[in-house]
C-alpha positions in Angstrom: 0.0 -0.1 0.1 1.2 3.5 -0.9 2.6 5.5 2.2 0.6 8.8 2.7 3.5 10.9 3.3 5.6 10.0 0.3 2.7 9.7 -2.1 2.1 12.9 -1.6 5.5 14.2 -2.1 5.2 12.0 -5.4 2.0 13.3 -6.3 3.5 17.2 -6.0 6.5 15.9 -8.5 3.7 14.6 -10.7 1.9 17.9 -11.0 4.9 20.0 -11.5 5.5 17.8 -14.6 1.8 18.3 -15.6 3.0 22.1 -15.3 5.7 21.4 -17.5 3.8 19.7 -20.2 0.9 22.3 -20.0 3.1 24.9 -20.7 5.1 23.3 -23.3 2.2 22.1 -25.2 0.7 25.7 -25.5 4.2 26.9 -26.2 4.6 24.0 -28.7 1.0 25.4 -30.5 1.8 29.0 -30.6 5.3 29.2 -31.8 5.8 29.1 -35.9 8.2 27.2 -37.9 9.8 30.5 -38.4 9.9 31.2 -34.9 11.5 27.9 -33.5 15.1 28.5 -34.4 15.3 32.0 -34.2 17.1 33.5 -31.6 15.6 37.0 -29.6 19.4 38.7 -29.4 22.7 36.9 -30.6 23.5 36.2 -26.9 19.8 34.4 -26.2 18.6 30.6 -27.0 15.9 30.5 -29.5 12.9 28.1 -28.5 14.1 25.2 -30.4 18.0 25.4 -28.1 15.7 25.7 -24.7 13.9 22.5 -25.4 17.1 20.8 -27.4 19.0 21.8 -24.3 16.2 19.8 -21.8 16.4 16.5 -24.4 20.7 16.5 -23.4 20.1 17.1 -20.0 17.8 14.2 -19.6 20.4 11.9 -21.8 22.3 12.6 -19.4 20.6 12.5 -15.7 18.0 9.8 -16.8 20.3 7.1 -17.1 22.1 7.6 -13.6 18.4 7.7 -12.0 17.6 4.6 -13.4 21.1 3.6 -11.8 19.9 4.7 -8.8 16.7 3.4 -8.4 18.2 -0.4 -8.9 20.0 0.8 -5.9 17.3 1.8 -3.7 15.5 -1.0 -4.6 18.1 -3.3 -3.1 17.7 -1.4 0.2 14.4 -1.8 3.1 11.4 -0.2 1.4 10.7 3.4 2.2 8.2 2.8 4.9 5.8 5.6 6.4 7.6 8.2 5.8 8.5 11.3 3.7 11.3 11.2 1.5 14.1 13.6 2.8 16.5 15.2 0.1 19.6 16.4 1.2 20.5 20.4 1.8 22.6 20.3 -1.3 19.9 18.3 -3.8 16.9 20.4 -2.3 18.9 24.0 -2.6 20.0 23.2 -6.3 16.2 22.1 -7.0 15.3 25.7 -5.9 17.9 27.6 -7.8 17.1 25.7 -10.7 13.7 26.7 -11.4 12.6 30.0 -13.5 14.9 32.6 -13.7 13.1 35.5 -12.3 12.9 38.6 -14.2 12.7 42.4 -12.7 12.7 45.6 -14.7 13.8 43.5 -17.5 17.0 42.2 -15.8 17.2 38.2 -15.4 18.8 37.3 -11.7 20.0 33.8 -11.3 21.2 32.7 -14.6 24.3 30.7 -14.9 26.4 29.5 -17.7 25.8 26.1 -19.4 28.6 23.6 -19.9 29.4 23.3 -23.4 28.7 19.4 -23.5 25.2 20.7 -22.6 25.0 24.0 -25.4 22.4 22.8 -28.1 23.9 23.0 -31.6 22.0 25.2 -33.9 20.4 22.7 -36.8 17.4 22.1 -34.6 14.6 19.8 -36.7 11.3 20.8 -35.0 9.6 17.5 -35.2 12.7 15.4 -33.9 13.4 17.8 -30.8 9.5 17.9 -29.7 9.2 13.8 -30.1 12.4 13.6 -28.2 11.4 16.2 -25.2 8.0 14.7 -25.1 9.5 11.0 -24.7 11.9 12.4 -22.2 9.1 13.9 -20.1 7.2 10.8 -20.4 9.9 8.7 -19.4 10.7 10.9 -16.2 7.2 11.1 -15.1 7.2 7.0 -15.0 10.2 7.3 -13.0 8.4 9.8 -10.6 5.2 6.6 -10.2 7.9 3.9 -10.1 9.2 5.6 -7.1 6.5 4.3 -4.8 8.1 3.0 -2.0 11.8 3.4 -2.7 14.2 5.2 0.2 15.3 7.3 -2.9 16.7 9.7 -0.5 19.4 7.0 0.9 21.1 6.6 -2.8 23.1 9.2 -4.5 23.5 10.3 -7.9 26.6 12.1 -9.5 25.8 15.4 -11.4 26.9 15.0 -15.0 26.8 19.0 -15.0 29.5 19.5 -11.8 32.2 17.5 -11.7 32.3 15.9 -8.0 28.9 17.1 -7.0 26.4 14.4 -5.8 22.8 14.6 -4.6 20.1 12.3 -3.3 18.1 10.4 -6.5 14.7 11.5 -4.7 16.3 15.7 -4.9 17.5 14.3 -8.6 13.9 14.1 -9.9 13.1 17.8 -8.4 16.5 19.1 -10.0 15.2 17.7 -13.3 11.8 19.2 -13.4 12.4 22.2 -12.0 15.4 22.6 -14.7 12.4 22.2 -17.2 10.3 24.3 -15.9 13.0 27.1 -16.2 13.8 26.5 -19.8 10.3 26.1 -20.9 9.5 29.5 -19.0 13.0 30.7 -21.1 11.4 29.6 -24.4 8.2 31.3 -24.1 10.3 34.5 -22.8 12.5 33.9 -26.1 9.3 33.3 -28.1 7.4 36.4 -26.8 10.8 38.8 -27.7 10.5 37.1 -31.3 7.3 38.0 -31.6 8.0 41.8 -30.2 6.0 41.3 -27.6 
């Protein structure tokens, strides 16, 4: 049977994925093919680049999460308690959410490492299908987490050498990062449209 405390946490994660899916669906319906790869400014990513970056991120993180799930299955079941993400993981998940914009200035921007900077030739149908596949796979992982002590297994970050966080936090990091870049893509489209 599901444990009420961890079930509520996983439900919150699934709702976060639902928000990403809803916003992405609206964005995909609104962006035209001509706008898809157009940058609002030379140093800023296009809608295509924002989405392709998320695909690169998922491709790096999902295998690590799958390995963590395998490790968690070898541990005693979670029991009737909440998952407790490690401080660093919780902090990182908060920081990776949408970048606030105040008076036209974006706060909290970070430099993306070269391995996660998308190329410029990005076929829309392929990138969108890949994004939806990754999001579906990640959401399925959320519900496969039921009863697993994901807060007791660590994932090594593919983004920062030597950084580690628990697998529960890694799920939050992935979905908050996805929301960050979907919001960035929405802003890119608005600027390209001249709004």
